N, C-alpha and C positions, 0 to 999 in steps of 0.2 A: 492297480490300479494309480498307487504314490509313485510307482516308478514310472508310468504311462502318463500324468498328467502335469503339465507346466504349472509348478508351485509359486512362479513369481508374479502371474497375473491372478487376477479373479475369476471363476468361474460359475456362470448362472444354472439353475438347476435343469434346465434342459438339455443345455449342452452336459453335463455332470452325468443326466441319466444316459444320454445318447454312447459316452465313454463306457458307463458301465454295461448297457447291452451288447457294445461291441464285444467289450473284455468277456462277458458271458459267454458270446454267441462263441467265441473263437474257444474257450474253455470247452466248449459243447463237444467241437469236432473234437477233441483229445481225448475226452472221458464222458460219459453216459452221467448226462443232469437229466431227472426227471423234471417235467415239464411244472409241473405243480410246485415244485422247489424253485424252480426259475424264479418265480414273481418274488417270494419270499427271499431269496439271495440279492435280486436289485436293491430291495427295501431294505435289508440289512447292511449292504456296502453304501448304498447312500445316506442311512443313518449315523454311519461310522465315520464317514467324510466331512457331512454338513451337520448333522443333527448330535444327539447326546448316545449314539451308539444304542447297545439293546437297552436303556432306558425308555428310548423312545417311544416304544411299543406300549410301556405303560403309560406314558404322558400322556398318550394321545386316546388311550382307553378310559370313558368316561366314566365309567363306575370305579375307577381306583382312586382312592382318596389318601393314601400315604406310601410311598416308596421306599425301602429300608436298604441301603448297602452295607455289608458286613464283608468290605474285603470284595477283590475281584470274582470269588469264585461263590458269592453267597448273596443273592439276591431275594429280598421277601417285599411284599405287596398287602396292603389291607384294602379290601371290596365289599363290600356290603356289610363292614362290623368286622368279618372274618381275617385272618393275615393267614397267607399262605406263602409257600415258596415257589421261586419264578424258575423255570427252567430252562433258563438261558444264564450265561456268564460272560464276563469281559473277558476278551483273546489274553490279555496278560494285566498285570498289576501297572504297567507302564500305560495302557490305555487308558484304565479308570484315573490316572491321575493327570493323563492330558486331558480327559473330560473335566477332571474337578478346577484344572486351572480354567478352563473355558468357562464354566460357570460361574466361578468366581472373578475372575477376569471384566467378563462381561459387566459389571456393576463396580467396575476401580475398588475391588475388594484383593487383599492380598494374603496369600496362604504358602508358608514354607515350614522348615524345622524349626525356626526361630518363633515362628508364630503358627502355632499345627490347629487353632480353632477360626473358624470364619462364618458369620451368617450373609446369606446372600439370598437374590431372588431369580426366579427364570425368568424369561420376558411374558409369560403368561400368569403373572404373577405368584407362581408355586413359591411355597417359602421354602430354604433349602439351609442345612448345617453340616459342615464338613469337619472333620476332626483326621486329623493326618495322624502316621505312628511321629515319633516315640509315646505318642499319649496315647493312640488307637496301636494296642498290643499287636491286633492280627490283620492288621492293614488299613489302607485308607476306609472311613465310615463317612457313607453320606445318608442323611434324612433330607427326604422333601415331602411336605405336605401341600396336596394337591387342592387349590380352589375352583368352585364350578363356574364354567364358564360364563354361565347367565347368573348373577347373584340370586341366591333364595329370598323370595319375599316374603314378608309376615304370613301372608296369605296361606301361602306353601308349606309354611311350619305348623299351619292351622291344622291343615288338610293332612299335613304327615302325624299328625298327632302329637307334636314337639311340646305346643304351648293351646290354651285351649282360647275360642273367639273371645271371650269376657274380657281372658287375661290380655291378649293382646288391643284390644277396644282399650282397656285401661291404660297400659301401656302408650298408645297412641297420644291420648290426652297429655300424659304427663311429660310427654317429648315435645310437643307443641305448644304447651304451657312452660316450657324451662325449665323442666326437673333435672338436677345433675343427678346423673345415674349412674352407677357402678355395677359391672357385671362381673361376678365371679364363678368359678368353677375350676375342676381338674384338668387335667392335659386330655385333648381330644374330646373336650364336652361341647366343642361349638362354641364357643366366645365369641371370636371374630365374623361366623356366620350370622349369630342373633345380633352382633353390632351392626355389620352391615344393615341386616334387616329392619332393624327399629330406624336406621337413617334414613328409611324413606318417608319418615313421618315428621322429618325435619323440615319449615316452612320455606320454600323456596327460595323468599326473598333474601333469607338469611347471608351471612357470608360466615362460609366453615373454614377453618385451619385441622388439617389431621398432620398429627407429628405418629412415625413410628420408627421402630430399627429397621425391620427391612420392609419396604412397603407394600402390602398386601389387602388394606381394606377396599373395598367396591364401594363407596360413598355413590347412592341413588338421588337422582332428580334433582343434585345441588347445583346451580351454574357459575353463582362466585366459590371457588372452590379451591384451595391452597393445598397442596400436597409437599409435606416436610419428610426428608429423610435423615438419618443418622449418618456418619463418616466416622470409619476408624482410625486410628492414628498411624499417621505414614510410619517409613522406617525406622526415623530418628525419634520417632516419638511423638509429632508434633502434629499439627493441623486437626486434631481431634473435635469434631462434632457430636455432642451426646443431648440425650432426652430434654435433659434440664438448660442448655444453649437453646434447643429449639422452641422448648414452650417459653423461657425467656423473649424470645424472639418475635413469638406469634403474639406475645401481648401486644407488639407495637404495630402488629398487620390490620388493627381494627375489625377484629374476629367477633362476631355473633355468639358463634360456639366454638370451644375447639374441642377436637376428639384426640385423645392420646389412646394408638393400639392396645399397648399392656404397659401396665405398670409395673417396673420390676425392683427399684431401687429406690435412691436418694431423691429422684424428681417427684416422688411421692408429694414431697413439700411443694415443689412448687406449682404443682396440679390442684393440689388443696389452696394455695395461694391464688390459682387463676378462678376458681369457682367461687372464692371469696370477694372476689375483685369487680363483680358484676359481668360474668360472664356466664351465664345463665344457661342451663341444657348442653353445660358439656359433657361429655361421655367417657368412659373409659373400662378397660378388663383388666384383671389382675387374677392370678393362680391362688385359691384358696378351696376348701373344703364346705365352707358352709358360710353364709352371711358374717355370724359371730367372729366368724377366724378370719375373714377376710378383712374386718376390723381391726386386730390383733396384730395381722400383717401390716395393715396400713401404719401402725403405730410404731412397728420396727422399722418399716423404710424411712420414715421421717427420722427416726434416730439414726439414721444412715447419714442423713445430710447435715443433720444439724443436733446436739445437744439442749433440748427444750424438757420444760417440766413435764411429765405425763399428763397432768391436768392441762395444760396448754396446748398438746397435741391434740387430746380428745374433744376439746372446744373446739380447736380448726377444723377437725372432723365432723363434728357435728353440724358447724355450722356451714360446710360446704357441699356434705354427698348428702341429698334429699332419699335417693331410693338405693335400695340393694338388690341385684336379682342375679339368682343362683341356679346354676346348670350344672345336670350331671349326667351320667353315662350309666343308664342302670345295666343290670347284668346279662338283659338281651338283648346289649350292644346300642340301644336306641335311645337317643338323646333328647332330655327331656328338660323345659323349666320346671325346676323344683321349688322355687319361691320367691316372694317379691315382699321385703320388709322396707317398712320408712324407717328412716334415721330421726327417732323422737327426742332429740337435745340430750342434756348432761343431767343426770341428779343422783346424788351422792356419790361423786366422781365415776360413776359409770355411764357409756353411751348406753343409750335407752333403743332399743328397736320394737317395731310395733308391726306384727306379721298381718302383711293382708292378704295375700293369698298362698295355699299350700299344696302340693301336688301328694296325692293320698292314693296309695296301691290298691286294686279292688280284687286283686287275684292274678291268674295267668290261664292263657289259651292258646295251645299250640305253640309255646316257649314263648309267647310276647306276653309282655307284663301289662293289663288293663289297669287304669286307675282313672281319676279325676282330680280336677284341681277346687279344692274350697275354698270360700271367701270366709276368711278370718276376722277379719277388723275393717273398721272404716278408716279412712284417710284423714289423718289428724292436724294436717298442715296444707290447708287447701287454698292457702292466698295467691299462689302464682295462677291458680284455674283460673280466680274471679280474675286477677288482674289483665289474664289473656282473654277474658271473655268466654270461657269456655266454662266456667259454674261448677258449683261441687257437687253435693248430693242430687242435685237435680239433672245432672249430667250422668246419671247411671255410676254413681260412684258410692 
């Protein structure tokens, strides 16, 4: 096909399919090609020329949530919480490298032996991480995190058993009232999905600025929305735009709320300062094993940006973050909201946490974990609820 096509001009899909069909018919005259194989061959050649080769079939399949490429010959995917090997592979390492350059180059990112690691995204919003040799010993490694074409709403999460209706209603009131909420959890626990679901409760009249390393958030229902994405340094090491740069810029954009996709380092200090300077209702996520662990990580991340006394850091965290929500992936592969905690100030040098809701296991049935969310305490700081006209205890809190 590459020999036949005029590569000096762009071919539309219809023209490309016609050329592929003609080539298949020509081949079929010389050797037998079963009819059922012709259709698959047609799509595989098209995907190789225009899409992402053998990965395209996995990308088009709704149930697949993760695609993992360990060199040209080994492809794995996650579906329904289970990881399985894919029975297809790239025709060569060179073809895999071409696909990698196609993915990375489409968003003005660069990857080569000098810079062998890159993060990017696909046109459908899927998140991509690439590692090249010599860092990756067995060949190029690609990890693709797929997101639903239609964002999962909070009501669907209630139906799936990821959160109770009571907890969802409680969080809705907190988001509308402008509480600063931080979502923690491990890899694959559903932090981004949960953040997207929470965004549907943001009042439609507000101006929201989102900040991400690689744009993947699907904010729902907000018309006055500004989306910002970082940029890696150029070949000379300049022109880099970091999360910290974007947070500082966002403060000049008159946002009502700032949403940072994930906090990983020194930008934690800038996020806390934004939360402490009138941008109530800001949201973010971070990797941690518990709410308490998330606080410890935030202290460490602030110290990565500035040498401050620990007491000052804890004071900033306690003043900026109102609510911590922790998510987890249980042994049955289900994703659940495990706890909601309120940050209740600093006493005797330690940040105090007030447990509000907690998921409690009640046993297993057919390999599935059963449980419920128990209310453990009352919200201590209800000023924002009253200010928003929602009310406190009378509002079902």
